[in-house]
Structure formats: structure tokens, C-alpha cells
C-alpha positions as CSV (number, residue, x, y, z in Angstrom):
1,M,-27.6,90.5,23.9
2,F,-29.1,91.4,20.7
3,P,-26.7,94.1,19.7
4,A,-27.6,96.5,16.9
5,G,-25.4,99.1,14.9
6,G,-22.3,98.1,13.6
7,P,-21.8,95.2,15.7
8,G,-25.5,94.3,14.6
9,I,-24.3,94.6,10.4
10,G,-21.7,93.5,11.1
11,L,-22.9,89.5,12.8
12,L,-26.0,90.4,9.4
13,L,-22.8,90.6,7.4
14,L,-21.1,87.1,9.4
15,R,-24.8,85.4,9.0
16,I,-24.5,85.6,5.2
17,A,-21.1,84.5,5.3
18,I,-22.3,81.5,6.7
19,A,-25.0,80.5,4.4
20,A,-22.4,81.5,1.3
21,A,-20.3,78.9,2.7
22,L,-22.7,76.4,3.0
23,F,-23.8,77.2,-0.6
24,L,-20.4,76.5,-1.7
25,D,-18.9,73.7,0.8
26,G,-17.8,70.5,-0.2
27,P,-14.7,69.6,-3.3
28,P,-15.3,70.5,-6.7
29,G,-17.7,67.9,-9.0
30,T,-19.7,67.5,-6.1
31,A,-22.9,67.9,-7.5
32,V,-24.7,65.4,-7.4
33,R,-24.6,65.8,-3.8
34,L,-27.5,68.2,-5.1
35,A,-30.4,65.3,-6.2
36,H,-30.4,63.6,-2.8
37,G,-31.8,66.2,-0.9
38,Y,-28.2,67.5,0.4
39,G,-28.5,70.2,-1.5
40,A,-32.3,71.8,-0.2
41,M,-31.5,71.3,3.5
42,L,-28.3,73.4,2.5
43,I,-31.0,75.7,0.8
44,A,-32.7,76.0,4.1
45,L,-30.5,75.9,6.6
46,G,-28.3,79.0,5.2
47,A,-31.6,80.5,4.8
48,A,-32.7,80.3,8.2
49,V,-29.1,81.0,9.2
50,C,-28.8,84.5,7.6
51,A,-32.5,85.3,8.5
52,G,-30.8,84.7,12.1
53,V,-33.8,82.3,13.6
54,V,-33.0,79.7,16.3
55,T,-29.2,80.9,15.3
56,P,-27.2,79.1,18.2
57,V,-29.0,76.1,17.3
58,L,-28.1,76.1,13.9
59,A,-25.1,76.9,14.7
60,I,-23.8,74.2,15.9
61,L,-25.5,72.4,13.0
62,C,-23.5,73.8,10.8
63,G,-20.3,73.6,12.5
64,V,-21.0,70.0,12.8
65,L,-21.7,69.4,9.2
66,A,-18.5,71.4,8.6
67,V,-16.8,68.8,10.9
68,V,-18.1,66.0,8.5
69,E,-17.2,68.1,5.6
70,I,-13.8,67.5,7.0
71,V,-13.2,65.0,8.1
72,R,-14.7,63.3,4.5
73,W,-13.2,65.6,1.6
74,G,-9.4,66.6,4.1
75,F,-8.4,69.4,5.3
76,L,-6.5,70.2,1.7
77,V,-9.5,69.6,0.1
78,S,-12.4,71.5,1.1
79,P,-10.6,75.2,3.0
80,V,-14.7,76.1,2.9
81,A,-15.2,73.9,5.8
82,I,-12.5,75.5,7.3
83,L,-13.9,78.9,7.1
84,L,-17.7,77.6,8.4
85,L,-17.1,75.8,11.7
86,L,-14.1,79.2,12.5
87,D,-17.3,81.1,11.3
88,A,-20.4,79.1,13.1
89,A,-18.3,79.0,16.3
90,V,-18.4,82.6,16.5
91,L,-22.0,83.0,15.8
92,G,-23.1,80.3,18.5
93,L,-20.8,82.1,20.6
94,L,-21.5,86.3,19.5
95,G,-25.7,85.1,19.3
96,P,-27.4,86.6,15.9
97,G,-27.3,90.4,16.7
98,A,-30.8,92.8,16.7
99,Y,-31.5,92.5,12.9
100,S,-32.5,88.5,13.0
101,V,-36.1,87.2,13.3
102,D,-34.8,85.7,16.6
103,A,-34.5,89.8,17.9
104,R,-37.8,90.4,16.9
105,L,-38.7,87.4,18.6
106,F,-37.2,87.0,21.7
107,G,-36.5,91.0,22.3
108,R,-33.8,93.3,23.3
109,R,-33.5,92.8,26.6
110,V,-30.8,94.0,29.2
111,L,-30.2,92.0,33.0
112,V,-29.3,93.3,36.2
113,L,-27.7,91.1,38.5
114,S,-28.1,92.1,41.5
115,E,-26.0,91.6,44.7
116,K,-26.7,88.9,46.7
117,R,-28.4,90.2,49.4
118,D,-27.3,89.0,53.5
119,E,-31.0,87.3,54.7
């Protein structure tokens, strides 16, 4: 569930890319949105995604924010939101990786399923 090595580093880089996309999202000249607490929420969300805290939930939240930005500004104005949506979907499906807070909290376990016994 929490791959290490090359795949773990790749997932760390993916989380960093999502955090960067959160900071860069929105059409040009929207610095006003930072003044209303929305920017603080994006910074907190980006930091939590970057650290790998409750990653599947935050990946869904990032995807929802990307969809809202795409609907609000359109496809041509917010290409970063399209990349954010794709990256969030990938992170939600793959998980945070070994270099995350989730891996420290939940541990790296292997689930072994055995065949059903006839009784």
C-alpha cells in the first residue's frame, strides 16, 4: 500500500506537483482571492497533500476544487486545473507512498488473502 524506493519517490514528486498546482491555479490576475481566506485554505491543503496526510480524502478535495475552477473559468483559462484534476485522480488511486505521514500513521502492511475453506 505504501511503496518505497523509486515508486515512493515518484509518489512524493506527484504530491509536490499537486501542491504546486494548487498554488498556481486560477486565471491571471486573481490575487484578490488570496485575501479572503481562500489562499490560506489552498496553502494548508497544499502543505497537507505534500506531507501525505489523509491522502485519499485530500485527493478527492483537490479534484473537486479543480472541477470547480474548470467550471468557473473554463477549459482554456485554467489549464493548471485540468492537470490538477488528473494528478489528484492518480494520487487518489495510487495512495501516498512510503514517504508520507499516512505511511507513518498506518504502517506498511501486507494483506494476505487466503482461499475460502469449505466447512
